C-alpha positions in Angstrom: 16.2 -45.7 13.2 17.5 -46.3 9.6 18.7 -43.6 7.1 15.2 -44.0 5.3 13.3 -43.7 7.9 14.8 -40.5 9.5 14.4 -39.0 5.9 10.6 -39.9 6.0 10.4 -38.7 9.5 12.2 -35.1 8.3 10.1 -35.2 5.3 6.8 -35.5 7.6 7.8 -32.9 9.9 8.8 -30.3 7.3 5.1 -30.9 5.4 3.3 -30.5 8.7 5.3 -27.3 9.4 4.3 -25.9 5.9 0.7 -26.8 6.5 0.8 -24.7 10.0 2.6 -21.8 8.3 0.2 -21.9 5.5 -2.5 -21.6 8.0 -5.7 -20.5 6.1 -4.2 -20.7 2.5 -5.0 -23.7 0.4 -2.0 -26.1 -0.5 -1.8 -27.6 -4.1 -3.0 -31.0 -3.7 -0.6 -32.7 -6.1 2.7 -31.1 -5.3 2.0 -30.4 -1.6 3.4 -26.9 -1.7 1.8 -23.6 -0.7 0.6 -22.2 -4.2 -2.7 -22.4 -6.3 -3.6 -21.6 -9.7 -6.0 -18.3 -9.7 -6.2 -18.8 -13.3 -4.9 -21.3 -16.1 -2.0 -18.9 -16.5 -1.8 -17.1 -13.1 0.0 -19.1 -10.2 0.2 -17.5 -6.5 2.5 -18.8 -3.8 4.1 -18.1 -0.9 7.8 -16.8 -0.9 10.1 -19.5 -1.6 13.5 -20.0 0.2 17.1 -21.5 -0.6 18.3 -21.5 2.9 17.5 -22.8 6.3 15.5 -22.6 8.5 13.0 -21.0 5.9 12.8 -23.8 3.4 11.9 -26.0 6.4 8.6 -24.3 6.7 8.1 -22.5 3.4 8.4 -23.8 -0.2 11.7 -24.9 -0.9 12.8 -22.9 -4.2 14.3 -26.4 -5.9 10.5 -28.0 -4.9 8.9 -25.1 -6.7 11.1 -24.9 -10.0 10.8 -28.7 -10.2 7.1 -28.3 -10.1 7.1 -25.7 -12.6 9.5 -27.4 -14.8 7.3 -30.7 -14.7 4.0 -28.9 -15.7 5.1 -25.9 -17.9 8.6 -26.6 -19.1 10.3 -23.5 -19.9 7.2 -21.5 -20.1 6.9 -20.1 -16.5 8.4 -17.0 -15.1 8.2 -15.1 -11.6 7.1 -11.7 -10.2 8.2 -11.2 -6.8 7.1 -8.1 -4.3 9.2 -8.6 -1.5 10.6 -5.4 0.1 12.1 -7.6 2.9 14.3 -9.6 0.1 13.5 -12.0 -2.5 14.6 -15.1 -0.6 16.6 -16.6 -3.1 19.0 -15.7 -5.9 17.8 -15.0 -9.3 19.9 -17.8 -10.4 18.0 -20.2 -8.9 15.2 -19.7 -11.2 17.3 -19.4 -14.3 16.9 -15.5 -14.0 13.5 -15.7 -15.0 12.2 -13.1 -12.5 10.7 -9.4 -12.3 11.3 -7.3 -9.3 8.8 -4.8 -7.9 9.2 -5.1 -4.6 7.2 -2.9 -1.9 6.7 -3.4 1.9 4.6 -6.2 3.3 0.7 -5.3 4.3 0.9 -2.4 2.0 -0.4 -1.3 -1.6 1.7 -0.9 -4.3 3.1 2.5 -5.5 0.7 3.0 -8.2 3.6 3.9 -10.7 4.4 0.0 -10.6 1.1 -0.9 -12.1 1.5 -0.1 -15.6 5.1 -1.7 -15.5 4.0 -5.0 -14.1 0.8 -5.4 -16.1 3.0 -4.7 -19.3 5.5 -7.6 -18.3 3.1 -9.9 -17.4 1.0 -9.3 -20.6 4.3 -9.5 -22.7 5.1 -12.6 -21.2 1.9 -14.4 -21.2 0.6 -13.2 -24.7 3.8 -14.2 -26.1 5.1 -10.5 -26.8 8.4 -10.5 -25.3 10.2 -11.5 -28.4 11.1 -14.9 -27.4 10.7 -18.1 -29.3 8.4 -19.7 -27.2 4.7 -19.7 -28.5 2.0 -18.2 -26.2 0.0 -21.6 -27.0 2.6 -23.5 -24.8 1.0 -23.2 -21.4 2.7 -19.9 -20.4 2.4 -19.1 -16.6 3.2 -16.1 -14.6 4.0 -17.0 -11.2 3.2 -14.1 -8.7 4.4 -14.3 -4.8 5.6 -12.0 -2.0 6.0 -13.4 1.4 2.4 -15.4 2.1 1.3 -15.2 -1.3 -1.7 -13.5 -0.3 -1.8 -9.5 0.0 0.7 -8.2 -2.4 0.3 -11.1 -4.6 -3.4 -11.1 -4.7 -3.5 -7.4 -5.5 -1.3 -7.9 -8.5 -3.1 -10.9 -9.5 -6.4 -9.3 -9.3 -5.2 -6.3 -11.1 -4.2 -8.5 -14.2 -7.5 -10.0 -14.3 -9.2 -7.0 -14.1 -6.9 -4.9 -16.7 -5.9 -7.4 -19.0 -8.4 -10.2 -19.1 -11.6 -8.4 -18.4 -12.9 -9.7 -15.1 -15.2 -7.7 -13.1 -13.4 -6.4 -10.0 -15.7 -8.2 -7.7 -15.4 -11.6 -9.8 -11.5 -11.4 -9.6 -11.5 -10.8 -5.9 -13.9 -13.4 -5.2 -12.1 -15.9 -7.7 -8.5 -15.3 -5.9 -10.2 -16.0 -2.5 -11.9 -19.3 -3.5 -8.6 -20.7 -5.1 -6.1 -19.2 -2.3 -8.0 -19.3 0.9 -9.6 -22.1 2.9 -13.2 -21.8 3.1 -14.2 -19.7 6.1 -11.0 -18.1 6.5 -11.5 -14.7 5.3 -10.9 -13.0 2.1 -7.3 -13.4 0.1 -7.3 -9.4 -0.5 -8.5 -8.3 3.0 -6.4 -5.1 3.7 -8.3 -2.3 3.4 -5.8 0.1 1.3 -5.0 -2.9 -0.8 -8.8 -3.3 -1.9 -8.7 0.4 -2.5 -6.0 -0.1 -5.0 -7.7 -2.7 -6.6 -10.7 -0.3 -7.1 -8.0 2.4 -8.3 -7.1 -0.3 -11.2 -10.6 -0.9 -12.1 -11.1 2.7 -12.6 -7.8 3.0 -14.3 -9.0 0.3 -16.9 -12.4 1.2 -17.3 -12.8 4.6 -16.8 -8.9 6.3 -17.7 -7.9 4.4 -20.4 -5.0 3.2 -18.5 -3.4 6.5 -18.0 -1.9 7.4 -14.9 -0.2 10.7 -14.0 2.2 11.2 -11.2 2.8 14.2 -9.4 4.0 15.4 -6.2 1.2 16.0 -3.6 0.9 18.7 -0.7 -0.8 17.8 2.3 -2.7 21.4 3.1 -4.4 20.0 6.0 -6.0 16.9 7.8 -9.4 17.3 9.8 -10.0 14.7 12.6 -13.3 13.7 14.5 -13.3 12.5 17.9 -9.5 12.3 18.3 -8.7 10.8 21.6 -5.6 12.1 23.9 -2.2 11.3 23.2 -2.7 10.4 19.6 0.2 10.8 17.2 -0.3 11.7 13.4 2.3 11.4 10.7 2.2 11.8 7.1 4.4 8.9 5.0 5.1 8.1 1.5 7.2 5.7 -0.6 10.9 6.2 -1.1 14.1 4.3 -2.6 11.9 3.1 -5.6 9.0 2.1 -3.2 10.9 -0.2 -1.2 10.9 1.9 2.0 8.1 4.3 3.7 9.2 7.5 5.0 7.7 9.9 7.5 7.7 13.1 5.9 6.1 14.7 8.6 4.6 14.2 12.4 2.5 16.6 13.6 3.5 18.9 16.4 0.9 20.2 19.2 1.5 23.7 17.9 0.0 22.6 14.4 -3.3 22.1 15.3 -6.7 23.7 16.4 -10.1 22.9 17.8 -12.9 23.7 16.2 -16.7 23.5 17.2 -16.1 22.5 20.4 -19.2 20.7 21.9 -20.9 21.1 18.6 -22.1 18.0 16.7 -20.4 16.7 13.8 -23.5 17.3 11.4 -23.9 20.8 12.5 -19.9 21.4 11.7 -20.2 20.0 8.3 -23.1 22.4 7.3 -21.0 25.2 8.7 -18.2 24.3 6.8 -17.7 25.3 3.0 -15.3 23.9 0.5 -13.5 26.4 -1.7 -10.8 25.9 -4.3 -7.8 27.9 -4.1 -4.6 28.8 -6.5 -2.5 30.6 -4.4 0.6 29.1 -3.4 2.2 30.4 -0.4 4.0 28.9 2.5 1.1 29.2 5.0 -0.6 26.5 3.3 -4.3 28.2 3.2 -7.4 26.3 4.2 -9.5 24.3 1.8 -12.2 23.9 4.3 -13.0 27.4 5.6 -14.8 27.2 9.0 -17.5 29.9 10.2 -17.6 28.6 13.7 -15.4 30.1 16.3 -11.7 28.6 16.0 -10.0 28.2 19.3 -6.4 27.0 19.4 -5.4 24.6 22.4 -2.0 25.0 24.2 -2.7 23.0 27.2 -1.0 19.4 27.6 -2.8 16.2 28.9 -2.5 15.2 32.5 0.7 13.4 32.2 2.1 16.6 30.7 3.9 15.0 27.6 5.0 17.2 25.0 6.8 17.0 21.8 4.9 15.6 18.4 2.0 13.9 19.9 -1.4 15.5 19.3 -3.6 16.6 22.9 -7.3 17.0 22.7 -9.2 18.3 25.5 -12.4 16.6 24.4 -12.7 13.3 22.3 -15.5 14.9 20.4 -13.9 17.8 19.3 -13.0 18.3 15.7 -9.4 19.1 15.0 -7.7 20.6 12.0 -4.0 20.0 11.6 -2.5 22.3 9.6 1.5 22.0 9.1 3.7 24.9 9.6 5.8 24.6 6.5 4.8 23.3 3.0 4.3 19.4 3.3 5.1 17.9 0.1 5.5 14.5 -1.0 7.4 13.3 -3.9 4.7 10.7 -5.4 0.9 10.7 -5.2 0.7 7.8 -3.2 -0.1 9.0 0.8 -0.1 7.3 4.1 -1.8 9.0 7.1 -0.3 7.1 10.1 -2.1 7.1 13.7 -0.4 5.7 17.0 -1.4 6.1 20.8 0.4 5.5 23.7 -0.8 4.9 27.1 1.0 5.2 30.4 0.1 2.2 32.8 -0.7 3.2 36.2 0.7 0.3 37.8 4.3 0.6 36.5 4.5 3.8 34.8 5.4 2.2 31.6 4.2 3.3 28.0 2.2 1.1 26.1 1.2 1.3 22.5 -2.8 1.2 22.7 -3.6 2.2 19.1 -1.9 1.5 15.6 -3.7 2.3 12.2 -2.9 3.9 9.1 -4.5 4.6 5.5 -3.2 4.7 2.3 -4.7 6.9 -0.8 -3.5 8.1 -4.0 -4.4 11.5 -5.1 -4.7 11.2 -8.6 -7.5 8.5 -7.7 -9.1 11.1 -5.4 -9.9 13.8 -7.5 -6.6 14.5 -9.1 -7.4 13.2 -12.5 -9.8 16.3 -13.1 -8.7 18.9 -10.3 -5.6 20.3 -8.8 -6.9 19.9 -5.1 -9.1 17.3 -3.3 -10.4 15.8 -0.3 -9.9 12.0 1.0 -11.8 10.7 3.8 -12.0 7.3 5.9 -13.7 6.2 9.0 -11.9 4.5 11.8 -13.3 1.0 11.0 -12.0 1.3 7.5 -8.6 2.1 8.5 -5.6 -0.5 8.2 -4.8 -2.2 11.6 -1.8 -4.1 12.8 0.3 -6.0 10.1 -2.6 -5.5 7.7 -5.3 -7.2 9.9 -8.5 -5.3 11.4 -7.0 -4.9 15.0 -6.1 -1.6 15.5 -6.3 -1.6 19.6 -8.7 1.2 21.3 -10.5 3.4 19.0 -8.2 6.7 18.4 -10.7 8.7 16.3 -14.0 8.6 14.8 -13.5 10.0 11.1 -10.4 11.5 9.1 -10.4 14.2 6.1 -6.9 15.1 4.3 -7.2 17.8 2.2 -4.8 18.0 -0.2 -3.1 19.8 -3.7 -0.7 19.7 -6.3 1.8 22.2 -5.3 2.7 25.3 -7.5 5.8 27.0 -7.9 5.9 30.2 -6.1 6.3 33.4 -8.3 9.0 34.6 -6.4 11.2 31.1 -6.4 14.1 31.6 -9.0 14.3 29.0 -12.1 16.9 26.7 -12.0 19.0 26.3 -14.9 16.6 23.5 -16.6 13.4 25.7 -16.1 12.6 23.8 -13.0 11.3 25.4 -9.8 11.6 23.9 -6.4 9.3 23.9 -3.3 10.8 22.1 0.0 13.0 19.0 -1.5 10.5 18.5 -4.4 11.3 19.4 -8.1 8.0 20.9 -9.6 7.8 19.2 -12.9 4.5 18.8 -14.9 2.9 15.6 -14.1 4.7 12.2 -15.4 2.3 10.6 -17.5 2.8 6.6 -17.2 0.9 4.6 -19.8 1.0 1.0 -20.1 3.9 0.3 -22.1 2.7 -1.2 -25.8 4.2 -4.6 -26.9 7.9 -4.3 -27.9 8.4 -1.1 -25.8 11.1 -1.4 -22.8 9.2 -1.8 -19.7 11.1 -0.2 -16.6 11.7 -2.6 -13.6 12.9 -2.0 -10.0 16.0 -3.2 -8.4 15.3 -6.4 -6.1 15.8 -5.6 -2.2 18.6 -6.6 -0.2 
């Protein structure tokens, strides 16, 4: 076989591999790369790579750069969102890159949104101080790993907040341009869709002002919780690059309410009250008027530890942390997992995995000091951002939260701050969209 024939065979093989990996995503018909023009000035692409074996089945970074150079000259810049690592050094894209990484299949820390929108606006509208005129076909290239969920969340957010698109139209445009017909939506993860909705409200109702505060999780109400379901509370750390579990509920931290009583009857018996006290006991915002029974028995396997056990799957459960549970930002993730022991081997298998993100500021925190977020099982995020969650672990969940207040007896620090737990209690940090010419904070790339 000649060298030319070998080269052609290799090119054909890598082309087939890229088509397989791209799967439901459309390839650019001219370049043969896994990318699309969402609008005339926003390109979405899967994460390129400069090393083997990734470049054999993903966009080679040199091929992507050559395409951008041929179409847009020097008028392109990249925004990447990969907490798993960019995939290539900044030097291979001439340093024209902005880093805002967060984990795959999750929404961004909302504090990223004003900065991402500002940097994209400054570039596309020629407000970055460079000599290039905005009329010279500038484009913003967004990518994560697949160029779908994280990239689609940002692309739609820009279209809504900067270009005036309706939320539904922006989501539909991204799907039409990025996905093959019949292969689902471009942005499909429930929490990412919730974030696009937050951006829509932030743009059209809140004058693009976001206030970041620590959040205390007061209690979690769960209906229809199955036996052996583990419940945890998570949030972002390390500039959004990592997700940390701040608390996993122990069986001593839950009570069973309205045993045998219907859900509708329980809702009628519950009254919501607001509270201003700040104590370590985390008083309940939902006060049940029906008898509450604390359950201390284990399930048939005798398992203990941090796993939540219930005697009936129709019971309403209240999980209340023994100590104040405070997250450093307003982004909150509630995680559910269930393991079952196989009768024939005795091995434990994961049978349920689900979680859901919310941001307290957009769940009432823009007007009140406390609030409630609720979600049905079918609306929770599944494995790797999909809809698969395994066997049903619960019916419905409500999270009661509040902004923490300093305890009166807590001594002031030298700078006037008080602390609860490990979180410094400061007034909310107002995060507006930086104006043209103002410095825009960016994060470090992930290793």
